[in-house]
C-alpha positions in Angstrom: 0.2 -0.1 0.2 3.0 2.4 1.0 4.6 1.3 -2.2 1.7 2.2 -4.3 1.4 5.7 -2.6 4.7 6.6 -3.2 4.7 5.2 -7.0 1.4 7.1 -7.2 2.9 10.0 -5.4 6.0 9.7 -7.4 4.5 9.6 -11.0 2.0 12.9 -10.3 5.2 14.8 -9.2 7.1 13.8 -12.4 4.2 14.7 -14.4 3.9 17.8 -12.7 7.3 18.8 -13.6 7.7 17.8 -17.4 4.1 19.3 -18.1 5.5 22.8 -16.4 5.4 25.7 -18.4 8.6 26.8 -20.1 7.6 30.5 -19.6 7.0 29.7 -16.0 10.6 28.9 -15.5 11.7 32.0 -17.3 9.5 34.0 -15.6 12.2 33.1 -12.9 15.2 34.7 -14.3 13.1 37.8 -15.8 12.0 38.0 -12.0 15.2 37.7 -10.3 17.3 39.4 -12.3 15.4 42.4 -11.6 14.5 43.3 -15.1 12.9 46.9 -16.0 11.8 48.4 -19.2 12.6 52.2 -20.1 9.9 53.8 -18.1 10.8 52.1 -15.0 8.4 49.2 -14.8 9.0 45.4 -13.8 9.1 42.9 -16.7 7.6 40.6 -15.3 4.3 39.4 -13.4 3.3 36.1 -13.1 3.0 34.3 -16.6 3.3 37.2 -18.6 6.5 36.7 -20.5 6.6 34.1 -23.3 9.2 33.4 -26.2 8.8 34.3 -29.7 10.0 31.8 -32.1 12.7 33.5 -34.1 11.0 33.2 -37.4 8.4 35.7 -36.1 11.4 38.2 -35.9 13.1 40.3 -38.4 15.8 42.3 -37.9 16.1 46.1 -39.7 18.3 49.2 -39.2 15.5 50.6 -36.5 14.6 47.5 -34.5 12.9 44.1 -34.4 9.8 43.6 -36.6 7.3 41.2 -35.4 4.6 39.3 -37.5 2.1 41.3 -36.4 3.3 44.4 -37.3 4.6 45.5 -33.8 8.2 47.2 -34.2 10.8 47.2 -31.0 13.5 49.6 -31.0 17.1 48.5 -30.5 17.3 50.8 -27.5 14.2 49.3 -25.5 15.3 45.5 -26.1 17.2 43.9 -24.1 19.6 40.9 -23.8 18.3 37.9 -23.6 20.3 35.7 -21.2 19.0 32.1 -22.7 19.5 33.3 -26.4 15.7 33.3 -26.9 13.6 36.0 -28.2 11.0 37.2 -24.9 8.3 39.1 -24.9 6.5 40.7 -21.6 3.1 41.7 -21.9 1.0 44.0 -19.8 -2.4 43.1 -18.4 -4.2 44.7 -21.8 -1.5 43.1 -24.2 1.1 46.1 -24.9 4.7 45.0 -24.8 6.3 45.8 -21.3 9.9 44.0 -21.9 11.2 42.5 -25.1 14.3 40.2 -24.9 16.3 39.5 -27.6 19.6 37.5 -28.4 22.6 38.9 -28.3 24.2 40.1 -31.4 26.1 37.8 -33.1 24.4 34.7 -31.6 
């Protein structure tokens, strides 16, 4: 009986860890880093940052162009420690912060 409960608990824990959202894991580095945007707002709240697939971002002379038409000026982008593009949003969906891979990566 104890063995069955232990196996059940271990399986549930493993399933929870495997199914954990990558965004939640990265919210931690964004939160822990104390990142703020140029206006002084904290970049991260609960589950408001997400990875932007690299095929959805194009670089130009003025900044990063998203497939939805949004342009992030270079001066508003921060280096991404994990080399991925990240967008953090406010509750209304507007951009709070943007992280981009360092140049040359």
